[in-house]
Backbone as JSON, one array per atom type, in Angstrom:
{
  "sequence": "XXXXXXXXXXXXXXXXXXXXXXXXXXXXXXXXXXXXXXXXXXXXXXXXXXXXXXXXXXXXXXXXXXXXXXXXXXXXXXXXXXXXXXXXXXXXXXXXXXXXXXXXXXXXXXXXXXXXXXXXXXXXXXXXXXXXXXXXXXXXXXXXXXXXXXXXXXXXXXXXXXXXXXXXXXXXXXXXXXXXXXXXXXXXXXXXXXXXXXXXX",
  "N": [[0.92, -0.86, -0.14], [1.64, 0.93, 0.64], [3.45, 1.48, -1.25], [1.99, 2.0, -3.17], [1.19, 4.34, -2.62], [3.54, 5.86, -2.64], [3.71, 5.9, -5.53], [1.23, 7.1, -6.31], [1.84, 9.73, -5.35], [4.17, 10.45, -6.47], [3.2, 10.4, -8.71], [1.37, 12.43, -8.96], [3.07, 14.57, -8.29], [4.63, 14.79, -10.77], [2.83, 15.37, -12.74], [1.8, 18.16, -11.49], [4.0, 19.03, -11.68], [4.0, 19.12, -14.59], [1.67, 20.45, -14.96], [2.35, 23.16, -14.23], [4.33, 23.7, -15.78], [3.15, 24.06, -18.12], [1.1, 26.12, -17.65], [3.4, 28.08, -17.49], [4.34, 28.37, -19.86], [5.19, 30.15, -22.82], [3.98, 31.58, -26.22], [5.61, 33.53, -28.63], [5.35, 36.35, -27.78], [3.6, 39.9, -28.92], [4.39, 41.56, -28.06], [7.64, 40.72, -27.81], [8.55, 40.54, -30.65], [8.22, 42.6, -31.41], [10.45, 44.39, -30.62], [12.73, 43.0, -30.84], [12.31, 43.1, -33.78], [12.83, 45.93, -33.88], [15.2, 45.96, -33.11], [16.85, 44.28, -35.37], [16.0, 46.31, -37.75], [17.36, 48.21, -36.76], [20.35, 47.43, -36.75], [20.54, 47.23, -39.82], [19.68, 49.66, -41.1], [22.16, 51.19, -39.67], [24.08, 49.61, -40.92], [24.08, 49.9, -43.88], [24.2, 53.12, -43.64], [26.9, 53.16, -42.72], [28.94, 51.59, -44.49], [29.24, 52.64, -46.72], [30.89, 55.08, -46.1], [32.79, 53.88, -44.91], [33.55, 52.75, -47.77], [34.05, 55.72, -49.34], [36.7, 56.94, -49.03], [37.81, 55.8, -51.48], [36.69, 56.14, -53.37], [36.54, 57.83, -56.51], [35.79, 61.41, -56.35], [34.05, 64.65, -56.75], [35.89, 65.83, -55.2], [38.73, 65.56, -56.14], [38.17, 66.2, -58.83], [37.85, 68.73, -58.71], [40.9, 69.69, -57.69], [41.84, 68.85, -60.29], [40.35, 70.81, -62.53], [41.14, 73.16, -61.5], [43.77, 72.73, -62.05], [44.4, 72.36, -64.95], [43.02, 74.92, -65.14], [45.03, 76.63, -64.68], [47.36, 75.82, -65.58], [46.43, 76.05, -68.45], [46.34, 79.11, -68.27], [48.7, 79.99, -67.34], [51.25, 79.34, -68.73], [50.42, 77.83, -70.59], [49.47, 78.83, -72.88], [50.75, 81.2, -72.81], [52.62, 82.55, -71.72], [55.04, 81.9, -69.47], [56.72, 83.94, -68.03], [55.35, 85.7, -68.06], [52.31, 85.48, -66.42], [48.45, 85.1, -66.96], [48.63, 86.36, -69.06], [47.87, 86.03, -72.28], [48.65, 84.75, -74.91], [48.22, 85.36, -78.42], [48.29, 84.13, -80.91], [49.09, 81.81, -80.48], [46.86, 81.6, -78.43], [44.67, 81.18, -80.56], [45.59, 78.7, -82.21], [44.91, 76.44, -80.11], [42.73, 76.43, -79.82], [41.45, 75.73, -82.19], [42.73, 73.46, -82.57], [44.39, 72.85, -83.99], [48.34, 71.56, -84.23], [51.09, 72.44, -80.83], [52.51, 76.02, -81.9], [55.49, 77.07, -82.21], [57.2, 78.23, -79.3], [54.82, 77.68, -77.96], [53.09, 76.05, -75.21], [51.04, 73.86, -74.96], [49.96, 70.86, -75.5], [50.19, 68.37, -78.27], [47.63, 66.94, -79.82], [44.35, 64.84, -81.04], [41.91, 65.71, -79.74], [40.52, 68.15, -76.94], [41.57, 67.08, -74.25], [43.77, 65.59, -74.83], [45.08, 67.67, -75.78], [45.49, 69.33, -73.66], [46.51, 67.75, -71.04], [45.28, 65.34, -70.85], [43.58, 62.54, -70.14], [41.46, 61.32, -72.18], [40.08, 59.42, -72.03], [38.83, 58.56, -69.44], [38.25, 61.51, -68.13], [36.21, 64.28, -69.35], [36.33, 67.56, -70.78], [35.87, 71.37, -71.35], [36.4, 74.15, -72.77], [36.84, 77.56, -72.06], [36.98, 80.84, -73.84], [35.26, 83.98, -72.7], [33.78, 86.45, -72.86], [33.28, 90.49, -73.14], [32.51, 91.56, -75.88], [31.64, 93.79, -77.19], [29.11, 96.87, -77.19], [27.88, 96.89, -75.32], [27.32, 96.84, -71.77], [27.28, 94.59, -69.97], [27.57, 92.24, -71.18], [28.47, 88.94, -72.34], [29.92, 86.75, -73.45], [30.76, 84.15, -75.65], [33.43, 84.12, -77.18], [35.51, 85.28, -80.57], [37.77, 85.01, -82.88], [38.74, 87.07, -84.92], [40.3, 86.41, -87.66], [41.05, 88.3, -89.79], [40.58, 90.74, -89.23], [42.16, 90.92, -86.51], [41.92, 90.4, -84.44], [39.52, 90.57, -81.22], [36.38, 89.19, -81.52], [32.43, 88.92, -80.98], [30.88, 85.32, -80.68], [29.9, 84.35, -83.89], [28.15, 83.37, -86.39], [30.1, 83.8, -89.81], [32.63, 84.15, -88.52], [36.29, 83.94, -87.23], [38.44, 81.73, -85.82], [36.18, 80.07, -83.12], [36.41, 80.66, -80.04], [36.63, 78.69, -78.07], [36.57, 74.63, -76.95], [36.35, 71.43, -76.71], [33.82, 69.14, -75.36], [30.1, 69.28, -75.23], [28.92, 70.35, -71.93], [27.85, 69.34, -69.46], [24.21, 69.59, -68.89], [22.15, 69.27, -67.35], [21.52, 68.26, -64.33], [23.87, 67.05, -63.55], [27.25, 65.46, -62.77], [29.55, 68.53, -62.31], [32.07, 70.72, -62.33], [33.7, 74.02, -61.92], [36.27, 75.66, -63.54], [37.44, 79.16, -63.04], [39.45, 81.86, -64.49], [40.58, 84.86, -64.86], [41.83, 86.72, -67.48], [44.48, 88.17, -70.26], [43.78, 89.07, -73.24], [44.87, 90.07, -76.39], [45.1, 92.46, -75.44], [42.53, 93.06, -73.63], [40.89, 92.88, -71.6], [39.3, 89.01, -70.39], [37.84, 86.0, -69.72], [38.47, 82.91, -69.01], [36.93, 79.99, -69.11], [36.93, 77.07, -67.45], [35.45, 73.52, -67.62], [34.9, 70.82, -66.35], [34.16, 67.31, -65.8]],
  "CA": [[-0.07, -0.1, 0.04], [2.77, 2.13, 1.28], [4.29, 1.81, -2.47], [1.07, 2.3, -4.42], [0.88, 5.58, -2.76], [4.72, 7.36, -2.96], [3.75, 5.92, -6.75], [0.41, 7.99, -6.7], [2.32, 11.08, -4.73], [4.56, 10.72, -7.34], [2.49, 10.64, -10.38], [0.5, 14.02, -8.46], [4.26, 15.4, -8.89], [4.65, 14.62, -12.07], [1.24, 15.99, -12.96], [1.36, 19.14, -11.32], [4.98, 19.82, -12.67], [3.72, 19.47, -16.09], [0.46, 21.17, -15.36], [3.09, 24.21, -13.83], [5.32, 24.17, -17.14], [2.39, 24.23, -19.6], [0.8, 27.5, -17.62], [3.66, 28.66, -18.1], [5.34, 27.76, -21.59], [4.37, 31.06, -22.91], [5.31, 31.44, -27.57], [6.61, 34.37, -28.85], [4.31, 37.21, -27.92], [3.65, 41.17, -29.61], [6.06, 42.47, -27.64], [8.95, 39.91, -27.9], [8.76, 40.56, -32.05], [8.56, 43.95, -32.17], [11.55, 44.32, -30.2], [13.31, 41.6, -32.2], [12.44, 43.93, -34.86], [13.48, 46.72, -34.32], [17.43, 45.65, -33.22], [16.99, 44.05, -35.98], [16.12, 47.08, -38.14], [18.45, 48.8, -36.5], [21.46, 46.92, -37.03], [20.44, 46.99, -40.75], [20.07, 51.24, -41.31], [23.39, 51.22, -39.72], [25.4, 48.64, -41.9], [23.79, 50.63, -45.03], [25.06, 54.58, -43.23], [27.66, 53.17, -42.41], [29.75, 51.08, -44.99], [29.63, 53.98, -47.72], [31.32, 55.89, -45.78], [34.02, 53.21, -45.55], [34.05, 52.63, -49.07], [34.36, 56.66, -50.14], [38.18, 57.11, -49.32], [38.98, 54.55, -52.92], [36.23, 55.92, -55.24], [36.9, 59.38, -56.8], [34.76, 62.5, -56.8], [34.41, 66.0, -57.07], [37.6, 66.57, -54.66], [39.38, 65.48, -57.54], [37.97, 67.33, -60.41], [38.2, 69.83, -58.59], [41.95, 69.76, -58.21], [42.4, 68.76, -61.94], [39.87, 71.59, -63.42], [41.94, 74.08, -61.2], [45.44, 72.42, -62.55], [44.17, 72.53, -66.4], [42.91, 76.28, -64.88], [46.12, 77.62, -64.17], [48.24, 75.76, -66.83], [46.5, 76.96, -69.89], [46.16, 80.77, -68.21], [49.86, 80.19, -66.44], [52.32, 78.99, -69.76], [50.31, 77.14, -72.35], [49.18, 79.8, -74.32], [51.84, 82.43, -73.38], [54.55, 82.83, -71.43], [55.7, 81.46, -67.88], [57.51, 85.07, -67.62], [53.94, 86.77, -67.62], [51.11, 84.92, -65.9], [47.78, 85.4, -67.37], [48.79, 87.17, -70.34], [47.7, 84.79, -73.8], [49.67, 85.42, -76.48], [47.29, 85.42, -79.48], [48.7, 83.02, -82.0], [48.81, 79.91, -79.7], [45.39, 80.85, -78.35], [43.51, 80.76, -81.6], [45.98, 77.73, -82.7], [44.85, 75.89, -79.43], [41.04, 76.23, -80.04], [41.54, 75.57, -83.82], [42.85, 72.06, -82.51], [46.23, 71.66, -84.22], [49.74, 71.78, -83.44], [51.34, 73.97, -80.79], [53.13, 76.81, -82.98], [57.11, 77.13, -81.13], [56.33, 78.84, -78.19], [53.51, 77.58, -77.14], [53.12, 74.82, -74.08], [50.46, 72.72, -74.93], [50.64, 69.21, -75.96], [49.82, 68.59, -79.35], [46.46, 65.89, -79.92], [43.47, 65.76, -81.18], [41.3, 66.32, -78.46], [41.19, 69.02, -76.15], [41.68, 66.62, -73.1], [44.71, 65.84, -75.18], [45.66, 69.1, -75.57], [45.66, 70.1, -72.01], [47.53, 66.53, -70.7], [44.45, 64.75, -69.58], [43.02, 61.3, -70.16], [40.2, 61.58, -73.15], [38.79, 57.76, -71.6], [38.75, 59.07, -67.95], [37.81, 63.06, -67.75], [35.6, 65.19, -70.35], [36.78, 68.98, -70.44], [35.31, 72.01, -72.28], [37.3, 74.93, -72.39], [35.85, 78.32, -73.34], [37.09, 81.79, -73.34], [34.65, 84.91, -72.66], [34.39, 88.33, -72.71], [32.49, 91.56, -73.8], [33.42, 92.46, -77.06], [29.94, 94.65, -78.02], [29.65, 98.24, -76.52], [26.6, 96.91, -74.09], [27.86, 96.94, -70.82], [27.38, 93.93, -68.9], [27.68, 91.68, -72.02], [29.14, 88.25, -71.68], [29.0, 85.99, -74.0], [31.93, 83.25, -75.82], [34.3, 85.11, -78.2], [36.38, 84.42, -81.4], [39.21, 85.11, -82.89], [38.57, 87.35, -86.21], [41.89, 86.6, -88.43], [41.02, 89.35, -91.08], [40.86, 92.03, -88.12], [43.08, 90.61, -85.17], [40.84, 91.5, -83.02], [38.56, 89.65, -80.8], [34.08, 89.76, -81.64], [31.43, 87.8, -80.6], [31.09, 84.34, -81.64], [28.69, 84.14, -84.74], [28.53, 83.48, -88.28], [31.53, 84.42, -90.16], [34.21, 85.04, -87.54], [37.43, 82.64, -87.61], [37.98, 80.67, -84.82], [35.61, 80.18, -82.22], [37.51, 80.0, -79.15], [35.51, 77.38, -77.65], [37.09, 73.73, -77.67], [35.83, 69.67, -76.28], [32.87, 68.74, -75.28], [29.5, 69.95, -74.39], [29.84, 70.38, -70.6], [26.03, 69.02, -69.19], [23.47, 71.22, -68.57], [20.97, 68.91, -66.41], [22.2, 67.55, -62.58], [25.01, 65.6, -63.57], [28.17, 66.68, -62.05], [30.4, 69.25, -63.13], [33.37, 71.18, -61.95], [34.25, 74.46, -63.8], [37.51, 77.29, -63.1], [37.39, 80.85, -63.68], [40.87, 82.47, -64.44], [40.8, 86.38, -65.38], [43.2, 86.86, -68.42], [44.28, 89.47, -70.73], [43.92, 88.59, -74.69], [44.88, 90.85, -77.32], [44.68, 93.64, -74.14], [41.37, 93.21, -73.37], [40.03, 91.38, -70.1], [38.32, 87.79, -71.01], [37.81, 85.03, -68.49], [39.04, 81.26, -69.79], [36.22, 79.0, -68.17], [37.27, 75.45, -67.79], [34.65, 72.96, -66.87], [35.37, 69.08, -66.11], [32.93, 66.07, -65.84]],
  "C": [[0.87, 1.16, 0.0], [3.61, 2.53, -0.35], [3.5, 1.97, -3.39], [1.0, 3.84, -4.04], [1.79, 6.45, -2.5], [4.52, 6.51, -4.53], [2.22, 6.66, -7.28], [1.48, 8.92, -6.75], [3.47, 11.8, -6.0], [4.51, 11.18, -8.62], [1.87, 11.96, -10.37], [1.54, 15.23, -8.77], [4.19, 15.46, -9.65], [3.73, 15.43, -12.99], [1.15, 17.39, -12.91], [3.06, 19.96, -11.58], [4.8, 19.98, -13.9], [2.66, 20.06, -16.43], [1.32, 22.5, -15.15], [3.84, 24.6, -15.79], [4.07, 24.68, -17.8], [1.61, 25.83, -19.21], [1.82, 28.26, -17.83], [4.56, 28.64, -18.73], [4.44, 29.28, -22.25], [5.44, 30.86, -24.73], [5.65, 32.78, -27.14], [5.74, 36.01, -29.1], [4.54, 38.83, -28.83], [4.92, 41.65, -29.57], [7.36, 41.8, -28.06], [9.08, 40.27, -29.93], [8.8, 41.71, -32.3], [10.16, 45.05, -31.44], [12.69, 43.81, -30.83], [13.21, 42.82, -34.04], [12.91, 44.98, -35.58], [14.89, 46.82, -33.9], [17.59, 45.07, -34.64], [17.39, 45.2, -37.79], [17.33, 48.46, -38.31], [20.09, 48.97, -36.98], [21.48, 47.86, -38.98], [21.03, 48.93, -41.43], [21.13, 51.42, -40.71], [24.7, 50.71, -40.34], [25.23, 49.8, -43.52], [24.22, 52.43, -44.5], [26.42, 54.24, -43.06], [29.54, 52.87, -43.36], [30.01, 51.75, -46.55], [30.21, 54.6, -47.0], [32.42, 54.7, -45.55], [34.73, 53.24, -46.5], [34.24, 54.3, -49.91], [35.93, 57.12, -50.75], [38.59, 56.38, -51.13], [37.53, 55.32, -53.72], [36.53, 57.5, -55.23], [35.6, 60.24, -57.17], [34.92, 63.85, -56.84], [35.73, 66.56, -56.55], [38.06, 66.54, -55.99], [39.31, 66.06, -58.63], [38.26, 68.44, -59.98], [39.86, 70.21, -58.57], [42.38, 69.79, -59.51], [41.53, 70.26, -62.71], [41.16, 73.0, -62.9], [43.73, 73.97, -61.86], [45.54, 72.74, -64.46], [44.0, 74.24, -66.76], [44.25, 76.57, -65.69], [46.79, 77.21, -65.41], [47.98, 76.23, -68.51], [46.71, 78.56, -69.09], [47.65, 81.18, -67.71], [51.1, 79.74, -67.58], [52.0, 78.49, -70.98], [49.65, 77.45, -72.9], [49.29, 80.81, -74.02], [52.65, 82.1, -72.84], [54.55, 82.36, -69.83], [55.92, 82.55, -67.13], [56.24, 85.69, -67.78], [52.72, 85.52, -67.61], [50.01, 85.32, -66.53], [47.66, 86.33, -68.53], [48.35, 86.06, -71.88], [48.2, 85.34, -74.46], [48.55, 84.38, -77.51], [47.09, 84.11, -80.23], [48.53, 81.5, -80.97], [47.28, 80.17, -79.35], [44.87, 80.25, -79.22], [44.29, 78.89, -82.25], [45.34, 76.95, -81.76], [43.34, 75.35, -79.53], [40.5, 75.67, -81.31], [42.05, 73.97, -83.53], [44.02, 71.78, -83.65], [47.12, 72.42, -83.1], [50.56, 73.01, -82.48], [52.15, 74.73, -81.35], [54.44, 76.48, -81.76], [56.9, 78.02, -80.39], [55.58, 78.96, -77.14], [53.21, 76.0, -76.32], [52.49, 74.37, -73.87], [50.86, 71.57, -75.61], [49.95, 69.15, -77.53], [48.45, 66.7, -79.03], [45.19, 66.43, -80.67], [42.34, 66.16, -80.62], [41.72, 67.75, -77.6], [41.83, 68.47, -75.0], [43.17, 66.41, -73.46], [45.6, 66.41, -74.72], [46.37, 70.03, -74.2], [46.08, 68.91, -71.12], [46.12, 66.08, -70.14], [43.64, 63.27, -70.76], [42.13, 60.77, -70.9], [39.0, 60.21, -72.07], [38.92, 58.02, -70.1], [37.64, 60.6, -68.05], [37.25, 63.27, -69.49], [35.79, 67.01, -69.91], [36.07, 69.65, -71.54], [36.15, 73.58, -72.0], [36.72, 76.92, -73.56], [36.48, 80.26, -72.88], [35.88, 83.29, -73.9], [34.67, 85.86, -72.4], [32.7, 89.32, -73.01], [33.36, 92.06, -75.0], [32.24, 92.91, -78.15], [30.11, 95.96, -77.07], [28.44, 97.53, -75.7], [27.48, 96.08, -72.72], [28.6, 95.55, -70.39], [27.24, 92.36, -69.68], [28.46, 90.3, -71.63], [29.12, 86.98, -72.72], [30.53, 85.34, -75.35], [32.21, 83.94, -77.11], [35.05, 84.53, -79.34], [37.12, 85.39, -81.92], [38.9, 85.78, -84.48], [40.22, 87.94, -86.78], [42.26, 87.69, -88.87], [41.26, 90.52, -89.88], [41.94, 92.11, -87.19], [42.93, 91.49, -84.22], [39.83, 90.4, -82.54], [37.15, 90.29, -80.95], [33.5, 88.51, -80.79], [31.27, 86.64, -81.47], [29.42, 84.59, -82.79], [29.04, 83.19, -86.22], [29.69, 84.13, -88.89], [32.85, 85.03, -89.24], [35.18, 83.79, -88.06], [36.88, 82.04, -86.87], [37.56, 80.66, -83.77], [36.2, 79.43, -80.68], [36.55, 79.11, -77.95], [35.95, 75.83, -77.7], [36.15, 72.44, -76.87], [34.78, 69.81, -76.72], [31.83, 69.17, -74.93], [28.9, 70.13, -73.1], [27.55, 70.07, -70.22], [25.77, 70.02, -68.52], [22.04, 70.4, -67.62], [21.69, 68.88, -64.68], [22.81, 66.87, -61.99], [26.66, 66.35, -62.76], [29.33, 67.37, -62.26], [31.1, 70.24, -62.64], [34.27, 72.8, -62.96], [34.92, 75.29, -62.63], [37.42, 78.02, -63.79], [38.64, 81.16, -63.83], [40.5, 84.08, -65.52], [42.1, 86.27, -65.96], [43.08, 87.69, -69.43], [44.75, 88.59, -71.89], [43.8, 89.77, -75.62], [43.93, 92.22, -76.2], [43.54, 93.71, -73.82], [40.96, 91.67, -72.49], [39.11, 90.75, -70.59], [38.66, 86.87, -69.68], [37.51, 83.84, -69.18], [38.19, 80.71, -68.36], [36.58, 77.31, -68.47], [36.52, 74.23, -67.02], [35.08, 71.52, -67.14], [33.91, 68.7, -65.45], [33.03, 65.28, -66.03]]
}
């Protein structure tokens, strides 16, 4: 009888333990799910915000183009199209031949090559450049237009039909929101103040 009572007590104990486990066992609640998803999304957002910052030093950007654009503008205005002894004073013959796309005459410092990029020492496969000389060739006080070298009268005129060498070379700069970098230099050409505009993209 004692043995039977012990078995009954043991069975009752197991049943009560099993009942206690069943009562206290629970599945995933809404709160658990919300905490887990918040943690997961926080880590995911951190990764998407942090990884580009790690990789940015290894990708070329606007800063590199800014340095290159300034180098091209300085090179053109301080020696390629004139004399290094007289920076910011362009020589008429060098300037005309550069914009005509011809080989450099004696005394001119730009490179020979077919494209504007090659003439200023850039790699045409990687970089695009547009060089334009703008200024006021009319009686209008605030005019700022692309200029042209008129070989007949040996002077700067407003670019249009019938003028000699239009003082612009290279591809057309982007007009939409594409990234481009511009450098401006004020120089003297044929005794007149003009602006050399270098655009890279």
